[in-house]
C-alpha positions as a Markdown table, in Angstrom:
| # | Residue | x | y | z |
|---|---|---|---|---|
| 1 | Pro | -94.2 | -60.4 | 207.4 |
| 2 | Pro | -93.3 | -60.2 | 203.7 |
| 3 | Ser | -90.7 | -57.6 | 202.7 |
| 4 | Pro | -92.1 | -54.5 | 201.1 |
| 5 | Thr | -92.5 | -54.4 | 197.4 |
| 6 | Pro | -90.2 | -51.6 | 196.2 |
| 7 | Ile | -90.3 | -50.0 | 192.8 |
| 8 | Cys | -88.3 | -52.0 | 190.3 |
| 9 | Leu | -86.8 | -50.0 | 187.5 |
| 10 | Ser | -84.6 | -50.8 | 184.6 |
| 11 | Arg | -80.9 | -50.3 | 184.8 |
| 12 | Glu | -81.1 | -46.9 | 183.2 |
| 13 | Ala | -83.9 | -45.7 | 185.5 |
| 14 | Trp | -84.0 | -47.7 | 188.8 |
| 15 | Gly | -82.7 | -44.6 | 190.6 |
| 16 | Leu | -86.2 | -43.9 | 192.0 |
| 17 | Leu | -85.1 | -46.5 | 194.4 |
| 18 | Gly | -81.5 | -45.5 | 194.2 |
| 19 | Arg | -79.1 | -44.9 | 191.5 |
| 20 | Gln | -79.9 | -43.3 | 188.1 |
| 21 | Gln | -77.3 | -44.0 | 185.5 |
| 22 | Gln | -75.6 | -40.7 | 184.9 |
| 23 | Glu | -74.7 | -39.6 | 181.4 |
| 24 | Glu | -71.0 | -39.1 | 182.2 |
| 25 | Glu | -70.6 | -42.5 | 183.9 |
| 26 | Ala | -69.2 | -45.5 | 182.2 |
| 27 | Gln | -71.8 | -47.8 | 180.9 |
| 28 | Ala | -72.8 | -50.4 | 183.6 |
| 29 | Gln | -73.2 | -54.0 | 182.5 |
| 30 | Pro | -76.6 | -55.7 | 182.9 |
| 31 | Gly | -76.9 | -57.7 | 186.1 |
| 32 | Val | -74.2 | -55.6 | 187.9 |
| 33 | Arg | -75.4 | -53.6 | 190.9 |
| 34 | Leu | -74.1 | -50.0 | 191.0 |
| 35 | Ser | -72.3 | -49.2 | 194.2 |
| 36 | Ile | -71.3 | -46.2 | 196.5 |
| 37 | Pro | -72.4 | -47.8 | 198.7 |
| 38 | Gly | -75.5 | -49.5 | 197.3 |
| 39 | Pro | -78.7 | -49.0 | 195.3 |
| 40 | Cys | -80.7 | -47.1 | 197.9 |
| 41 | Gly | -81.7 | -46.8 | 201.5 |
| 42 | Gln | -78.3 | -47.5 | 202.9 |
| 43 | Arg | -76.1 | -45.2 | 204.9 |
| 44 | Ala | -72.4 | -45.1 | 205.7 |
| 45 | Val | -72.9 | -44.0 | 209.4 |
| 46 | Pro | -74.2 | -46.8 | 211.7 |
| 47 | Thr | -76.6 | -46.7 | 213.9 |
| 48 | Arg | -84.5 | -31.4 | 217.4 |
| 49 | Ile | -87.5 | -32.2 | 215.8 |
| 50 | Val | -89.7 | -32.2 | 218.9 |
| 51 | Gly | -88.3 | -34.7 | 221.4 |
| 52 | Gly | -85.3 | -35.4 | 219.2 |
| 53 | Lys | -81.6 | -35.1 | 219.3 |
| 54 | Asp | -78.7 | -33.9 | 217.1 |
| 55 | Ser | -78.0 | -36.2 | 214.2 |
| 56 | Glu | -74.6 | -37.2 | 212.8 |
| 57 | Leu | -73.3 | -36.5 | 209.3 |
| 58 | Gly | -74.2 | -39.3 | 207.0 |
| 59 | Arg | -76.9 | -40.9 | 209.1 |
| 60 | Trp | -79.7 | -39.6 | 206.8 |
| 61 | Pro | -77.8 | -39.2 | 203.5 |
| 62 | Trp | -81.0 | -38.6 | 201.5 |
| 63 | Gln | -82.0 | -35.6 | 203.6 |
| 64 | Gly | -82.1 | -32.3 | 201.8 |
| 65 | Ser | -82.7 | -28.7 | 202.7 |
| 66 | Leu | -85.1 | -27.0 | 200.3 |
| 67 | Arg | -84.0 | -23.4 | 200.1 |
| 68 | Met | -85.8 | -20.3 | 198.8 |
| 69 | Trp | -83.4 | -17.6 | 197.8 |
| 70 | Gly | -80.7 | -19.5 | 199.7 |
| 71 | Phe | -82.5 | -19.8 | 203.0 |
| 72 | His | -83.9 | -23.0 | 204.5 |
| 73 | His | -87.6 | -23.3 | 203.9 |
| 74 | Cys | -88.6 | -26.9 | 204.0 |
| 75 | Gly | -87.1 | -30.4 | 204.1 |
| 76 | Ala | -86.7 | -32.6 | 201.0 |
| 77 | Ser | -85.4 | -36.1 | 200.1 |
| 78 | Leu | -83.3 | -37.5 | 197.3 |
| 79 | Leu | -84.9 | -40.1 | 195.1 |
| 80 | Asn | -82.1 | -40.3 | 192.5 |
| 81 | Arg | -79.5 | -38.0 | 190.9 |
| 82 | Arg | -82.1 | -35.7 | 189.3 |
| 83 | Trp | -85.3 | -36.1 | 191.4 |
| 84 | Val | -86.2 | -34.8 | 194.8 |
| 85 | Leu | -89.4 | -35.2 | 196.9 |
| 86 | Ser | -91.0 | -32.6 | 199.1 |
| 87 | Ala | -94.4 | -31.2 | 200.1 |
| 88 | Ala | -96.7 | -29.2 | 197.8 |
| 89 | His | -97.6 | -26.7 | 200.5 |
| 90 | Cys | -93.9 | -25.6 | 200.7 |
| 91 | Phe | -94.5 | -23.8 | 197.4 |
| 92 | Gln | -97.5 | -21.7 | 198.4 |
| 93 | Glu | -95.4 | -18.6 | 198.3 |
| 94 | Ser | -93.8 | -19.3 | 194.9 |
| 95 | Ala | -93.5 | -22.2 | 192.4 |
| 96 | Asn | -90.9 | -20.4 | 190.3 |
| 97 | Pro | -88.0 | -22.9 | 190.1 |
| 98 | Asn | -85.4 | -20.1 | 189.7 |
| 99 | Glu | -86.0 | -19.2 | 193.4 |
| 100 | Trp | -85.3 | -22.7 | 194.7 |
| 101 | Thr | -82.2 | -24.8 | 195.4 |
| 102 | Val | -81.7 | -28.0 | 197.4 |
| 103 | Gln | -78.7 | -28.5 | 199.7 |
| 104 | Phe | -77.4 | -32.1 | 200.3 |
| 105 | Gly | -74.7 | -33.5 | 202.4 |
| 106 | Glu | -74.7 | -31.0 | 205.3 |
| 107 | Leu | -75.5 | -31.5 | 209.0 |
| 108 | Thr | -76.5 | -27.8 | 209.4 |
| 109 | Ser | -79.1 | -25.9 | 207.5 |
| 110 | Ser | -76.8 | -22.8 | 207.7 |
| 111 | Pro | -73.4 | -23.9 | 206.3 |
| 112 | Ser | -70.7 | -21.3 | 206.2 |
| 113 | Ile | -70.3 | -19.2 | 203.1 |
| 114 | Trp | -66.7 | -20.4 | 203.1 |
| 115 | Asn | -67.8 | -24.1 | 202.9 |
| 116 | Leu | -67.0 | -24.8 | 199.3 |
| 117 | Gln | -68.2 | -28.4 | 199.6 |
| 118 | Ala | -71.6 | -27.2 | 200.6 |
| 119 | Tyr | -71.6 | -24.8 | 197.6 |
| 120 | Tyr | -70.8 | -27.7 | 195.3 |
| 121 | Asn | -73.6 | -29.8 | 196.9 |
| 122 | Arg | -76.3 | -27.2 | 196.4 |
| 123 | Tyr | -78.4 | -27.9 | 193.3 |
| 124 | Gln | -80.7 | -25.6 | 191.3 |
| 125 | Val | -84.3 | -26.7 | 190.8 |
| 126 | Ala | -85.2 | -26.8 | 187.1 |
| 127 | Arg | -88.9 | -27.8 | 187.4 |
| 128 | Ile | -91.5 | -28.2 | 190.1 |
| 129 | Phe | -94.4 | -30.6 | 189.8 |
| 130 | Leu | -97.2 | -30.4 | 192.3 |
| 131 | Ser | -99.8 | -33.1 | 192.6 |
| 132 | Pro | -102.6 | -32.1 | 190.2 |
| 133 | Arg | -105.1 | -32.9 | 192.9 |
| 134 | Tyr | -103.5 | -30.6 | 195.5 |
| 135 | Leu | -105.9 | -27.7 | 196.1 |
| 136 | Gly | -104.1 | -26.0 | 198.9 |
| 137 | Ser | -105.5 | -28.1 | 201.7 |
| 138 | Ser | -103.9 | -31.0 | 203.5 |
| 139 | Ser | -104.7 | -33.7 | 201.0 |
| 140 | Phe | -102.4 | -34.6 | 198.1 |
| 141 | Asp | -99.6 | -32.6 | 199.7 |
| 142 | Ile | -96.7 | -33.8 | 197.6 |
| 143 | Ala | -94.2 | -32.2 | 195.2 |
| 144 | Leu | -91.6 | -33.7 | 192.8 |
| 145 | Leu | -88.6 | -31.6 | 191.8 |
| 146 | Arg | -86.3 | -32.1 | 188.9 |
| 147 | Leu | -82.9 | -30.7 | 189.4 |
| 148 | Ala | -81.0 | -28.8 | 186.8 |
| 149 | Ser | -77.9 | -31.0 | 187.1 |
| 150 | Ser | -77.1 | -34.4 | 188.5 |
| 151 | Val | -76.3 | -34.9 | 192.1 |
| 152 | Thr | -72.9 | -36.3 | 192.9 |
| 153 | Tyr | -73.2 | -39.2 | 195.3 |
| 154 | Ser | -70.9 | -39.7 | 198.3 |
| 155 | Lys | -71.0 | -41.5 | 201.7 |
| 156 | His | -73.0 | -38.4 | 202.9 |
| 157 | Ile | -75.3 | -38.2 | 199.9 |
| 158 | Gln | -77.4 | -41.2 | 198.9 |
| 159 | Pro | -80.9 | -41.8 | 197.7 |
| 160 | Val | -83.7 | -43.3 | 199.8 |
| 161 | Cys | -85.8 | -46.3 | 198.8 |
| 162 | Val | -89.5 | -45.9 | 197.9 |
| 163 | Pro | -92.0 | -48.8 | 198.5 |
| 164 | Ala | -94.8 | -49.4 | 196.0 |
| 165 | Ser | -96.9 | -50.3 | 199.1 |
| 166 | Ser | -96.8 | -49.1 | 202.7 |
| 167 | Ser | -99.1 | -51.8 | 204.1 |
| 168 | Glu | -96.1 | -53.8 | 205.5 |
| 169 | Phe | -95.1 | -50.8 | 207.6 |
| 170 | Gln | -98.3 | -50.5 | 209.6 |
| 171 | Asn | -97.6 | -50.4 | 213.3 |
| 172 | Gln | -93.8 | -50.4 | 212.7 |
| 173 | Thr | -91.7 | -48.7 | 215.3 |
| 174 | Asp | -88.3 | -48.4 | 213.7 |
| 175 | Cys | -89.2 | -45.2 | 211.8 |
| 176 | Trp | -87.5 | -41.8 | 212.0 |
| 177 | Val | -88.4 | -38.3 | 211.1 |
| 178 | Thr | -85.6 | -35.8 | 210.4 |
| 179 | Gly | -85.4 | -32.0 | 209.9 |
| 180 | Trp | -84.3 | -28.6 | 210.8 |
| 181 | Gly | -87.6 | -27.3 | 212.1 |
| 182 | Asp | -88.6 | -25.9 | 215.5 |
| 183 | Ile | -87.9 | -28.0 | 218.5 |
| 184 | Thr | -91.1 | -27.0 | 220.3 |
| 185 | Glu | -94.1 | -25.0 | 219.3 |
| 186 | Asp | -92.5 | -21.9 | 220.8 |
| 187 | Glu | -88.8 | -22.6 | 220.3 |
| 188 | Val | -86.8 | -22.5 | 217.0 |
| 189 | Leu | -83.8 | -24.7 | 216.4 |
| 190 | Pro | -80.8 | -22.9 | 217.9 |
| 191 | Ser | -77.5 | -22.3 | 216.2 |
| 192 | Pro | -75.6 | -24.1 | 214.8 |
| 193 | His | -78.9 | -25.5 | 213.4 |
| 194 | Thr | -77.9 | -29.1 | 213.5 |
| 195 | Leu | -80.2 | -31.7 | 211.8 |
| 196 | Gln | -82.6 | -33.3 | 214.3 |
| 197 | Glu | -83.8 | -36.9 | 214.4 |
| 198 | Val | -86.5 | -38.6 | 216.4 |
| 199 | Gln | -87.8 | -42.2 | 216.4 |
| 200 | Val | -91.6 | -42.5 | 215.9 |
| 201 | Gly | -94.0 | -45.3 | 215.4 |
| 202 | Ile | -96.5 | -45.7 | 212.5 |
| 203 | Ile | -100.0 | -45.4 | 213.8 |
| 204 | Asn | -102.6 | -47.3 | 211.9 |
| 205 | Ala | -105.4 | -45.5 | 210.1 |
| 206 | Thr | -108.2 | -46.7 | 212.4 |
| 207 | Met | -106.4 | -45.4 | 215.5 |
| 208 | Cys | -105.4 | -42.2 | 213.8 |
| 209 | Asn | -108.9 | -41.4 | 212.7 |
| 210 | His | -110.0 | -42.1 | 216.3 |
| 211 | Leu | -107.5 | -39.7 | 217.7 |
| 212 | Phe | -108.5 | -37.0 | 215.3 |
| 213 | Ser | -112.2 | -37.5 | 216.1 |
| 214 | Leu | -111.6 | -36.5 | 219.8 |
| 215 | Pro | -112.9 | -33.1 | 221.0 |
| 216 | Asp | -111.0 | -29.8 | 220.4 |
| 217 | Phe | -109.9 | -30.7 | 216.9 |
| 218 | Arg | -111.7 | -33.0 | 214.5 |
| 219 | Arg | -110.1 | -33.8 | 211.2 |
| 220 | Asn | -110.5 | -36.5 | 208.5 |
| 221 | Ile | -107.5 | -38.7 | 207.8 |
| 222 | Trp | -107.7 | -39.6 | 204.1 |
| 223 | Gly | -106.2 | -42.6 | 202.3 |
| 224 | Asp | -103.2 | -40.6 | 201.1 |
| 225 | Met | -102.1 | -39.8 | 204.7 |
| 226 | Val | -100.2 | -41.8 | 207.2 |
| 227 | Cys | -99.8 | -40.9 | 210.9 |
| 228 | Ala | -96.7 | -41.3 | 213.0 |
| 229 | Gly | -95.6 | -40.3 | 216.5 |
| 230 | Asp | -96.3 | -41.2 | 220.1 |
| 231 | Pro | -99.8 | -41.1 | 221.5 |
| 232 | Gln | -98.3 | -39.8 | 224.7 |
| 233 | Gly | -96.9 | -36.9 | 222.8 |
| 234 | Gly | -93.4 | -35.4 | 222.9 |
| 235 | Lys | -92.1 | -36.9 | 219.6 |
| 236 | Asp | -93.1 | -35.1 | 216.4 |
| 237 | Ala | -92.1 | -33.0 | 213.5 |
| 238 | Cys | -92.7 | -29.2 | 213.8 |
| 239 | Phe | -92.7 | -26.0 | 211.8 |
| 240 | Gly | -89.8 | -26.0 | 209.3 |
| 241 | Asp | -89.8 | -29.8 | 208.9 |
| 242 | Ser | -92.4 | -29.8 | 206.1 |
| 243 | Gly | -91.4 | -31.8 | 203.1 |
| 244 | Gly | -88.9 | -33.9 | 204.9 |
| 245 | Pro | -88.8 | -37.7 | 205.0 |
| 246 | Leu | -90.4 | -40.2 | 207.4 |
| 247 | Ala | -88.2 | -43.2 | 206.8 |
| 248 | Cys | -88.6 | -46.8 | 208.2 |
| 249 | Lys | -86.0 | -49.6 | 208.2 |
| 250 | Lys | -86.9 | -53.0 | 206.7 |
| 251 | Lys | -84.5 | -55.8 | 206.2 |
| 252 | Gly | -81.5 | -53.6 | 206.2 |
| 253 | Leu | -82.8 | -50.9 | 203.8 |
| 254 | Trp | -84.4 | -47.5 | 204.6 |
| 255 | Tyr | -87.7 | -46.8 | 202.8 |
| 256 | Gln | -89.4 | -43.4 | 202.8 |
| 257 | Ile | -93.0 | -43.9 | 203.9 |
| 258 | Gly | -94.2 | -40.3 | 204.2 |
| 259 | Val | -93.5 | -36.6 | 203.6 |
| 260 | Val | -94.0 | -34.3 | 206.6 |
| 261 | Ser | -97.3 | -32.5 | 205.9 |
| 262 | Trp | -99.3 | -31.2 | 208.8 |
| 263 | Gly | -100.2 | -31.5 | 212.5 |
| 264 | Val | -102.0 | -29.9 | 215.4 |
| 265 | Gly | -99.3 | -28.1 | 217.3 |
| 266 | Cys | -96.1 | -30.1 | 217.8 |
| 267 | Gly | -95.8 | -33.2 | 219.9 |
| 268 | Arg | -99.1 | -32.9 | 221.7 |
| 269 | Pro | -100.7 | -36.0 | 223.3 |
| 270 | Asn | -103.2 | -37.8 | 221.0 |
| 271 | Arg | -102.2 | -35.6 | 218.1 |
| 272 | Pro | -99.7 | -37.5 | 216.0 |
| 273 | Gly | -98.0 | -36.0 | 213.0 |
| 274 | Val | -99.6 | -36.5 | 209.7 |
| 275 | Tyr | -97.6 | -37.3 | 206.6 |
| 276 | Thr | -98.3 | -37.7 | 202.9 |
| 277 | Asn | -98.4 | -41.4 | 202.1 |
| 278 | Ile | -95.9 | -41.7 | 199.3 |
| 279 | Ser | -97.0 | -45.2 | 198.1 |
| 280 | Met | -100.5 | -43.7 | 197.2 |
| 281 | His | -98.7 | -41.3 | 194.8 |
| 282 | Tyr | -96.4 | -43.9 | 193.2 |
| 283 | Glu | -98.1 | -43.9 | 189.8 |
| 284 | Trp | -98.1 | -40.1 | 189.6 |
| 285 | Ile | -94.3 | -40.1 | 190.5 |
| 286 | Arg | -93.6 | -42.8 | 188.0 |
| 287 | Lys | -95.5 | -41.0 | 185.2 |
| 288 | Ile | -93.8 | -37.6 | 185.9 |
| 289 | Met | -90.4 | -39.2 | 185.8 |
| 290 | Ala | -91.3 | -41.1 | 182.6 |
| 291 | Lys | -92.5 | -38.0 | 180.8 |
| 292 | Asn | -89.3 | -36.1 | 181.7 |
| 293 | His | -86.6 | -38.3 | 180.3 |
| 294 | Ile | -86.6 | -41.1 | 182.9 |
| 295 | His | -87.6 | -44.5 | 181.4 |
| 296 | Arg | -90.5 | -46.4 | 182.5 |
| 297 | Pro | -90.1 | -49.5 | 184.7 |
| 298 | Asp | -89.0 | -52.6 | 182.7 |
| 299 | Pro | -89.9 | -55.5 | 185.0 |
| 300 | Ala | -88.7 | -58.2 | 182.6 |
| 301 | Arg | -85.3 | -56.6 | 182.2 |
| 302 | Cys | -84.9 | -55.3 | 185.7 |
| 303 | Cys | -86.3 | -58.0 | 187.9 |
| 304 | Ser | -84.8 | -61.0 | 186.0 |
| 305 | Ser | -81.3 | -59.6 | 185.4 |
| 306 | Leu | -80.8 | -57.1 | 188.3 |
| 307 | Cys | -82.7 | -58.5 | 191.2 |
| 308 | Ser | -81.8 | -62.1 | 191.0 |
| 309 | Gly | -83.8 | -63.0 | 194.1 |
| 310 | Leu | -82.4 | -60.1 | 196.1 |
| 311 | Pro | -84.5 | -57.2 | 197.2 |
| 312 | Cys | -85.5 | -55.4 | 194.0 |
| 313 | Ser | -84.0 | -52.0 | 194.7 |
| 314 | Cys | -83.9 | -52.5 | 192.0 |
| 315 | Ser | -109.1 | -24.6 | 213.8 |
| 316 | Cys | -107.0 | -25.5 | 210.6 |
| 317 | Pro | -104.2 | -27.9 | 210.3 |
| 318 | Glu | -100.9 | -26.3 | 210.6 |
| 319 | Pro | -98.5 | -26.8 | 207.7 |
| 320 | Arg | -95.0 | -27.4 | 208.9 |
| 321 | Arg | -92.9 | -25.2 | 206.7 |
| 322 | Ala | -90.7 | -22.5 | 208.1 |
| 323 | Pro | -92.4 | -19.2 | 209.0 |
């Protein structure tokens, strides 16, 4: 199948897929790929969420902990040095950016107060943008956060790629969901609160609609949603994982396909997890970034000089935030 069509941004702005040129960095030359270790979707570490296992530091370097007054509340993902993606329902209690920070580069959601590196990798949220079509239900459940300062990249902190279309990922099995949420419907993640990971498969819209038309819970799956999990159950996101990434690997790069949104219980048979389909919100993300000092895509400049034939990296549903 053809490779996914990622967002292609100009040298100053292609950080939605990876690296935003930082003001204090030396000016990069056109046609030169920025490193550490690459544009996006790469990780330095080779290859409990319900049914999951402990992760390793650096396996998911775009994973963030969205924190309210310093405590883990939801998951998040890093798009570039200044922009973070999460779920709109995470902000039902408060959308005051002064109350929110995002922690990157940590394996635990509860780093020690003596961990200075964790302190330096915690970033204040400056602005919160909720989808204008989000009305408090399960549709349009997406939020874009602008940070007050630029994230410092390292081998443990890297941005994830975002595809302009998710059609190439239908029925893909090499997808993973990560987070610090509950490990069963009745069991919280125990100390030391290590990031959990579980492999899930993308379930096509027809099958997902069928599963959610079965008795005991009927629910419409709209176009801005994508389903993932195991029809047999046992592999899923859960409470506290909301806002985190569903990422799939394609030709050596990791693309974020969805944002953890809602589900019926956790890991139940025939009840896959439901995620916000990021590609359906691409134009909204692009416009928000463009209006807030991130340049618009420049295909002529980016795709001809930077890509050079390479991948252009250039009851009610239960929201899965922490109780």
